[in-house]
C-alpha positions in Angstrom: 142.2 156.5 68.3 139.8 159.1 67.1 136.8 159.8 69.2 133.7 158.9 67.3 130.2 160.2 67.4 129.4 156.7 68.5 131.5 157.1 71.6 129.8 160.4 72.5 126.4 159.0 71.9 127.0 155.9 74.0 128.3 158.0 76.9 125.4 160.4 76.6 122.9 157.5 76.6 124.7 156.0 79.6 124.1 159.2 81.5 120.4 159.2 80.4 120.2 155.6 81.8 121.6 156.7 85.1 119.2 159.6 85.3 116.3 157.2 84.6 117.3 155.1 87.7 119.5 152.4 86.2 122.5 151.2 88.1 125.9 151.8 86.5 126.4 148.4 84.9 123.0 148.5 83.3 123.4 152.1 82.2 126.7 151.2 80.5 125.0 148.3 78.7 122.1 150.5 77.7 124.4 153.2 76.4 126.3 151.0 74.1 123.2 149.1 73.0 121.4 152.3 72.0 124.5 153.5 70.1 124.8 150.2 68.2 121.1 150.1 67.4 121.2 153.7 66.0 124.4 153.0 64.1 123.0 150.0 62.5 119.8 151.8 61.5 117.5 149.7 63.6 114.7 151.3 65.5 112.6 150.3 68.6 113.4 148.0 71.5 114.8 145.1 69.4 116.1 142.2 71.4 115.4 143.2 75.0 115.8 140.3 77.4 113.2 140.6 80.1 113.6 138.9 83.5 111.5 135.7 83.9 108.3 136.3 85.8 109.0 133.8 88.6 106.3 133.0 91.2 102.9 134.6 90.8 100.4 136.2 93.1 101.2 136.6 96.8 104.4 134.5 96.5 106.0 137.1 94.3 108.4 139.6 96.0 107.9 143.2 95.1 110.3 144.5 92.4 113.0 146.7 93.8 114.8 147.1 90.5 113.4 149.4 87.8 112.0 147.5 84.8 114.7 149.1 82.6 117.2 146.9 84.4 117.3 144.5 81.5 120.2 143.4 79.3 119.7 144.5 75.7 120.6 142.0 73.0 122.0 142.5 69.5 121.8 139.1 67.8 123.0 136.6 70.4 125.2 139.1 72.2 124.1 140.9 75.4 125.2 144.5 75.6 126.7 144.8 79.1 128.9 146.9 81.1 131.8 144.8 79.9 130.8 145.6 76.3 130.8 149.3 77.1 134.2 149.1 78.8 135.7 147.3 75.8 134.1 149.2 73.0 134.3 152.7 74.5 136.6 153.0 77.6 139.4 150.7 76.6 139.4 151.8 73.0 140.1 155.4 73.9 142.1 154.6 77.0 140.9 154.5 80.6 142.9 157.6 81.6 141.5 159.7 78.8 138.0 158.4 79.4 137.9 159.1 83.1 139.8 162.4 83.2 138.7 164.1 80.0 136.0 162.4 78.0 133.4 161.4 80.6 133.6 164.6 82.7 133.2 166.8 79.5 130.1 164.8 78.4 128.7 164.9 81.9 129.1 168.6 82.1 127.2 169.1 78.8 124.6 166.7 79.9 124.1 168.5 83.3 123.7 171.7 81.4 120.7 170.2 79.5 122.5 170.2 76.1 121.2 167.6 73.7 123.4 165.1 72.0 122.9 166.8 68.7 124.2 170.0 70.1 127.5 168.6 71.3 128.3 165.5 69.1 130.7 167.3 66.8 131.9 170.3 68.7 133.0 168.3 71.8 135.2 166.0 69.7 137.1 168.7 67.9 140.1 168.8 70.1 140.1 165.0 70.7 140.2 163.7 67.1 143.4 163.8 65.0 143.1 165.7 61.7 
Protein backbone atom coordinates (compact mmCIF):
# COMPACT_ATOMS: atom_id res chain seq x y z
CA UNK A 1 0.00 0.00 0.00
CA UNK A 2 1.25 3.50 -0.71
CA UNK A 3 2.05 5.68 2.28
CA UNK A 4 -0.32 8.64 2.27
CA UNK A 5 0.03 12.19 3.55
CA UNK A 6 -2.83 11.14 5.84
CA UNK A 7 -0.59 8.47 7.43
CA UNK A 8 2.26 10.93 7.98
CA UNK A 9 -0.11 13.53 9.42
CA UNK A 10 -1.80 11.06 11.80
CA UNK A 11 1.59 9.86 13.09
CA UNK A 12 2.87 13.43 13.45
CA UNK A 13 -0.26 14.39 15.41
CA UNK A 14 0.11 11.25 17.57
CA UNK A 15 3.58 12.48 18.52
CA UNK A 16 2.19 15.95 19.29
CA UNK A 17 -0.42 14.36 21.55
CA UNK A 18 2.27 12.46 23.44
CA UNK A 19 4.30 15.64 23.82
CA UNK A 20 1.22 17.39 25.23
CA UNK A 21 0.90 14.74 27.95
CA UNK A 22 -1.57 12.27 26.46
CA UNK A 23 -1.11 8.59 27.12
CA UNK A 24 -0.40 6.36 24.09
CA UNK A 25 -3.99 5.18 23.42
CA UNK A 26 -5.40 8.72 23.55
CA UNK A 27 -2.54 10.08 21.44
CA UNK A 28 -3.27 7.47 18.78
CA UNK A 29 -6.98 8.31 18.82
CA UNK A 30 -6.17 12.02 18.68
CA UNK A 31 -3.75 11.56 15.77
CA UNK A 32 -6.21 9.70 13.59
CA UNK A 33 -9.06 12.07 14.55
CA UNK A 34 -7.11 15.20 13.58
CA UNK A 35 -6.06 13.58 10.28
CA UNK A 36 -9.67 12.68 9.47
CA UNK A 37 -10.99 16.12 10.42
CA UNK A 38 -8.40 17.84 8.21
CA UNK A 39 -8.97 15.38 5.36
CA UNK A 40 -12.72 15.99 5.49
CA UNK A 41 -12.30 19.77 5.50
CA UNK A 42 -13.84 20.25 8.97
CA UNK A 43 -12.26 22.67 11.38
CA UNK A 44 -12.41 23.06 15.15
CA UNK A 45 -12.99 20.54 17.91
CA UNK A 46 -16.05 18.92 16.37
CA UNK A 47 -17.49 15.99 18.27
CA UNK A 48 -15.29 15.89 21.36
CA UNK A 49 -16.68 13.63 24.06
CA UNK A 50 -15.98 15.11 27.48
CA UNK A 51 -15.99 12.99 30.61
CA UNK A 52 -19.07 13.40 32.80
CA UNK A 53 -18.51 15.83 35.67
CA UNK A 54 -19.45 13.34 38.41
CA UNK A 55 -19.71 14.50 42.04
CA UNK A 56 -19.29 18.18 42.78
CA UNK A 57 -17.45 20.19 45.41
CA UNK A 58 -15.43 18.45 48.11
CA UNK A 59 -16.64 15.00 46.99
CA UNK A 60 -14.83 15.34 43.67
CA UNK A 61 -11.43 13.68 43.36
CA UNK A 62 -8.69 15.82 41.80
CA UNK A 63 -8.18 15.13 38.11
CA UNK A 64 -5.00 13.21 37.42
CA UNK A 65 -5.55 12.86 33.69
CA UNK A 66 -4.97 15.83 31.39
CA UNK A 67 -8.20 17.31 30.03
CA UNK A 68 -7.11 16.31 26.54
CA UNK A 69 -7.67 12.66 27.52
CA UNK A 70 -10.98 12.61 25.67
CA UNK A 71 -12.18 10.41 22.86
CA UNK A 72 -12.81 12.38 19.73
CA UNK A 73 -15.89 11.54 17.72
CA UNK A 74 -16.59 11.65 14.00
CA UNK A 75 -20.29 11.06 13.57
CA UNK A 76 -21.11 8.25 15.96
CA UNK A 77 -17.65 6.70 15.79
CA UNK A 78 -15.03 7.35 18.50
CA UNK A 79 -11.52 7.72 17.12
CA UNK A 80 -9.52 5.43 19.39
CA UNK A 81 -6.20 3.63 19.53
CA UNK A 82 -7.93 0.73 17.78
CA UNK A 83 -8.92 3.09 14.94
CA UNK A 84 -5.31 4.24 14.61
CA UNK A 85 -4.04 0.66 14.65
CA UNK A 86 -6.51 -0.36 11.93
CA UNK A 87 -6.36 2.73 9.69
CA UNK A 88 -2.61 3.37 9.92
CA UNK A 89 -0.55 0.54 11.39
CA UNK A 90 -2.31 -2.51 9.95
CA UNK A 91 -2.84 -0.85 6.59
CA UNK A 92 0.89 -0.33 6.05
CA UNK A 93 1.96 -3.40 8.02
CA UNK A 94 3.10 -3.56 11.62
CA UNK A 95 6.67 -4.42 10.76
CA UNK A 96 7.07 -1.48 8.38
CA UNK A 97 5.29 0.87 10.81
CA UNK A 98 7.46 -0.06 13.80
CA UNK A 99 10.84 -0.43 12.07
CA UNK A 100 10.74 2.24 9.35
CA UNK A 101 7.77 4.61 9.39
CA UNK A 102 7.32 5.57 13.06
CA UNK A 103 11.06 5.94 13.77
CA UNK A 104 11.54 8.15 10.69
CA UNK A 105 8.63 10.45 11.62
CA UNK A 106 9.79 10.54 15.27
CA UNK A 107 13.29 11.59 14.19
CA UNK A 108 11.93 14.46 12.09
CA UNK A 109 9.56 15.47 14.90
CA UNK A 110 12.41 15.46 17.45
CA UNK A 111 14.42 17.72 15.15
CA UNK A 112 11.58 20.24 15.29
CA UNK A 113 10.60 19.87 11.64
CA UNK A 114 7.00 20.75 10.89
CA UNK A 115 4.64 18.37 9.14
CA UNK A 116 4.57 20.60 6.05
CA UNK A 117 8.35 20.28 5.78
CA UNK A 118 8.34 16.48 5.72
CA UNK A 119 4.95 15.33 4.37
CA UNK A 120 6.09 14.63 0.80
CA UNK A 121 9.84 14.15 1.04
CA UNK A 122 9.65 11.50 3.77
CA UNK A 123 7.27 9.34 1.70
CA UNK A 124 9.34 9.31 -1.51
CA UNK A 125 11.08 6.01 -0.94
CA UNK A 126 7.98 4.36 0.56
CA UNK A 127 5.41 4.98 -2.16
CA UNK A 128 5.38 2.93 -5.37
CA UNK A 129 5.57 4.99 -8.56
